N, C-alpha and C positions, 0 to 999 in steps of 0.2 A: 130366876136362875140365869146364870151367864151362859150364853151360847157362843158359837164361833164368830158372830158378828159383834161381839163384845157389848151385848145389851141384855136386859132382863125385864120381866113384866112388872107392872105395878101391883103391889101386894095389898094395898088398902088405901082408904081415904080417911080424912078427919074433918071435923067441922067445928066452928068456933061460933059462940054467941056473943054479939056485940051490938051496939047501937047501929041501926041500919044506915047505910050511907045514902046520901041524896043522889049520888052519881052511880051510874051503872058500873058493875064490876065485871071484870073478865074471869072465866073459870080458872084459867092459868095465866097469871099475870107476868109478862116478861120483864125481868128486872136486871140491873147491874148489881154488883156486890156493894158499891158505895151507896146505892139507893136502899138496899136492905139494912145496912149498918146505920143509915141516917133515918130510917122510918120512925114515925111517931109510935110510941108504945101505949096503947089504951089500958091493957092489962097484961098479965104474965105472958100470955101466948096470943095476944091480938095486936096487930100492928096495922098502920095505915100509911098510905102514900097519897097526898092530895085528897084526903077525906075518903079515899077508896080502901076498904078493908082488904087486907091481903089474906087470902085463904090458901091458894096454892100458887107458887111462883116458879119461874123457870130461870136458870142462870147457866151461862156458857162460859167456861173458863178452862184453864190448864190445870192439871192436877200437879201440885207442888210436892205432895207427900201423902202418905197414908199409914195408918197404924191399925192393924187387925187386933181385936180383942175377942174374948169368948162369945159375947153376945152382940157385938156390933163391930163395924169398921168405920174409923174416922179418917176423913179426907181433908186436905187443905186445897181449896179451889181458888184460883186467882184469875180474875178477868182484867187485871191491871187498871181498874178504876179506883181501887182502894186496897187496904191490907187484905190478904187472903182470908176467905171465909171458911169456918169450920163446918164440915158437912158430916152428919152421922147417918149411917145406914145400919138398921137393925137386922140381924141375920138369925135364922133358925139354927140352933146348935147342932141338930141332926144333919143339916144340909151344908157341908163344907164347901160346896162349889161356889157359894156366894162370897166366900172369903177370898177368891181369886179376883183381882182387880187389875186394870191397866196400870202400867208402870208410871211413875212420875214423869211428866213431860207430855203426857197424852192429853188432848183436848176432849172434854166431856160436856154433855148437857145434863143438868140435874134438875129434877122436878121435885118439889117438896114444899114443906110449910116451915115458916120461921118460928123459932122458939127462943125464949130467953132463960138462961140458966143462972146459977149462982154468980154473984158479983157482976151481974148485968151482961154476961157474956152471951152474945147471940150465936145461934147455930141453925143450920138448915137441916130439918129432919127429912131425909131423902126417901122418896117413894119410888123413884126411877132414876137410874143413872145409866147413860149409855155413851159409848165413845163416838166421837165425831171422826168420820172418815173423809167427808168432803168439807174442806175449809170454808166453802161458801156459806155453810151454816152459821159460821161465826158472824159474817157480815149480815146475814139474814136475821139472826137474833138481834143484833144491834139496831137494825132498821125496825124490828118489832117493838123494841124498847122505845124508840123515838115515836113511833106511831101511837102506842098506848099512852105515852106522856102527852102527846098532842090532843088525843081524845079527851083526856082528863081535863085539859085546860080549854076545851071547846074550840081548838084551832083547826 
């Protein structure tokens, strides 16, 4: 549910089965939009970056737009590393409070799992979306992305 600090709780998790990676993986892998769009696809919903399986990822970007539907809300999140990423957040039809979202132009952190839909379009299935109030979180996220990338390459 959205509360006054513009965040809501994680409502579930999902898991994927794929060939085990030789390298250790992070529980929530910090990524950029361009990394997600360029990630190698092993199966319909299994992606890898540098032979590391992506289970849950985090992205920080600006909300460029959103479209509420009966069962979900779709957002366009742009971190300026590539084209905006489609983010889908499923909602409970009885709970209309999840339909309220920050307006376009707001920075947000999204945690979710990457999926591929028809015509190869990739979308992030969001489990948690929260507004960023301290812009230092944007810099912090980018540093986490660099650190994760360096760990994968053993540097």
